[in-house]
N, C-alpha and C positions, 0 to 999 in steps of 0.2 A: 678529463678522460686521458688515460695513458696512450702513448703512441701505439702500443700493441692492441689495446681495446679499440682504438679508432680504426686501425687497419682491419680488425676482425669485423667491425660493424660495416665498413665499406665493402668488404668481401661478401658479406651476407646479402647486401643490397645491390651488389654490382649487376647481377642478371637483370633485375628489374630496371636499374638505371640504363643499362645498355639497350634493353628492348623498349624503353619508354613507358613501361607498364606503371600505372599508378600504385602507390602504396596505400592500401585500404586502411583507414583508421579503425580502431576498435568500435564495435557497436555500442551505443548507449540508448537509453529510452528516447532521447531527442530524435533518433532515427525513425520513430513512429510517425513523425511528420504531423500532418493535419489531424490524425486520429488522437494525438495526445492533447488533452484539454487542460490538465492540471497535474503538477508533480510537486509534492512537498517532500523535501530532502533534508534529513537531519544534518548532512554534511555542510549545509549552508550557514551554520553557526559562524559568527564573525563577519558575515556579510550584511548588506542592507536588507536581505530577505528574512532576517531573524532578529528580533529585538530582545536583547538580554538586559534585564533590569538589575543584574548583579547576582553573583553566586549561581549562575545558570538558570535563573528564573525567567521564563520566556513569556512575554505578554503579546507577541505577534509573530506569526509565521506565514510567509508569503510564498506562493508556489512559483516555480521557475519558468512557467510557460505563459500563463494568463495574468500574472501579477495579482492573483486573488489572495487577499490577506485574511487569515482567520485569527481572532484575537480573544484574549481572556481578561477577566477583571483582575485587578492587582492582587486580590486575595485568592485567586483561583488559577494560578499559573503552574504549568508543568515545569519540570526541571530537566535541563539539557546536561548531558555528560558525554565526553568523548569515548567512554567505555561502557555505557549503560546497556547497549544492545549486544547480546551474546558475549559479554565481558570484554569485547575488543573493538567495538564500533560505536559510532555516535548514535544517540537516540534520545527521544524525549520521553520522560516517565510521567504518567498521569496516575494520581494516587487513589482513584476509585471512590473518592469522597466528594471532591469539589472541583478538581482540575479539569478544565476543558477549554478548547479553542474553537471558536465558531464564527460564522458569518451569516448575515441574513440576505446576502446577495450572491446569486449563483453564477453570475457573469456568463461564461461560455459553456458551462457544464450542461450535459444532456438533460432536458426536462420533458414533462408531459409524456407523449408516446415515442419520443426519440430513443432509439436503441443506444445502449452504452455499456460500459464496464467499470467496475470499481475494484482496485487492487491495493494490497498493503503487505508490507513486510513488518511483522510485529511479533511480540511475545505478550500474551495476556496472562496476568499473574494472579487473578482472583483465586483465593484459596479453595481447595477441593471441598465440596459439600456446601458451598455458599449457594443459596437458592437464587433462581431467577436468570434472566438473560441480560448480559452486559454488552452494550454496543460500543465497540472500539472506534468505528468510523460510521457515520450515518448522514444522510441528507434527504430533504423532502419532509413530509409529514410523518411523524412517528406513529401516532395512534389516533383514530382507527384506520386511517387511509394508508396509501402506499408510499413507503420510503424506500431507500436503498441502504442496506445495513450489512456491515461485517462485524462479527463479534463472537461471543462465546456463550454457549448454553452450559449452565453449571448444575449438575445433579450428582448422581453417584460417580459418573465420569464427566470430564470436561470436554465438550465437543464444539467444533467450529460450526457457526451458523452463517448462512447468507440469506438475507431476508428482505421482504418488502413490507414488514410489520404484520399485515393480515396473514401472509403465508410465509413459512420459514422452511428452509432446507437445513436440517440438522444432521451433520455427518455422523455416521455410526462407527467410523473406523479410527479416526486420528485423534489422539489426545492433544489438547491444545495448551499444554503446560510448557511447551518449548517453543523456540522460534519457528514461525510458520510463514509460508507464502500463500496468501489467500486471495481469491478473486471471485467476483460475481458478475455475470453478464446477463443482460436482459434485452429482449427484442419482442415486440408485439405482446402476446400474453404468456410468454415463456421466460423463465429465469433459470440459469444454470450456475453451478458452483464448482470451483476447483480448489484443491489444497495440495501444496507441495508438488506441483507438476502433474497432478492426476485429477480426474473427475471425482467428486465426492460420491458417497453412497448414502442416500440416493443422489442422483445427479441433477435433477431438474424439478421445477414446480410451476404451476400455473399462477400468473400474477395479474395485477391491474396496472394501469399506466401510472407513472411516477406523479405523485401529487405534490405540487409545490405552491399551493395557494398561500401558504405562509413559508417563504423560502428560508431554509437554514441548512448550512453544512457544518458538521461538528466532528472533531477528533477528540476522543476521550470521554464521550457520553452519548446518550440517545439524542435524536434530533430535537426532542422536546426539552433537553437539558434537565431531565429528571432522574435518569439512571446513569451513574458514572462507572467508568471501567478502570480497573487497575491494570495498566498496559504500558509497555515500552514500544514506541513507534519509531521506525527508521525511515520508511518510504511509504507514501500514499500516492496513488495515481487515479485519475478519472480519465477515461478515453471514450471515444465512440467505438463501434464494433471493430474488433481486431481480426485480421486474418489468422489462420492457424499458425503460419510462420511467425507473424508478429507476436502472437500470444506465447509461443514457445521461446522466442527470443527474449521476451520480457521475463518469463519464468527463469530462463537460464541466466540472464543478467542479474536478477535478484539473488539467485543462489550463489553465483560467483562473487557478487558484491560483498558478501559477509561470510564467506567460507562455509556455505551451507549446501554444497553440492550433494552431500549425503542424503538430503531430503528428497532429491529428484528420483523418480523411479527408474529402474533399469529400462533402457530403450528410449529414454528421453534424449532428443538429439543434442542437448547441451549439457548432459551429465559429465562428459569427459573432456569437454572443450568449451571455451567461452564463445558466445555468439559473435 
């Protein structure tokens, strides 16, 4: 740092230093505290949390909070790249045919009747017109009982879904062919969905308790590992119930993390500034 830059930095911080006020660090998802149960972060490539078998082929991805590892067979590994998400950011690409990472142990994730939320920053690439529902992130029992699912419904238009398998919220507004911030929250017999900082249309559905008699958490396929998703995933979170402020902070952080603030609606508290 040059002498001039050092003096400018000191001058900018001098009022806080004189008053003894603490310099508040930038908000990150870790500030969700006990509500944050799992966070898979594509930026963890090169650390012990991601196993690269060569050429970016990933056979294991471990979350930053509860050390929950999801793994794939050697012939079914997604590919990591530093620029695969939105052309500029790290992501894992799942091919829609066989790639998936999964675990049969849910560790600290919400189960049964426990309220919780599932969030992801992703781009789902299934071609327009391809039939069926493709699950990008799922856990619990896929069919016929209640899971927790984020993914894409593919028909004439491609729509975001938040689902518990028996009941699905299919957004009628947002085309899911571009990067998206998607979240689903459940409590009691109600499930709600959000996309790009706003409630989906419709916003809610009646659901059953999460069924985990055969536990499984999957990224890149349905929780039964029978339907695979062509998707690029950057972040996945599982939390307990968030406050409105926490949810807005997470939406804002995800938008700023990958230069996607244009996705947030006017009036969102973090559209113009980082949380």
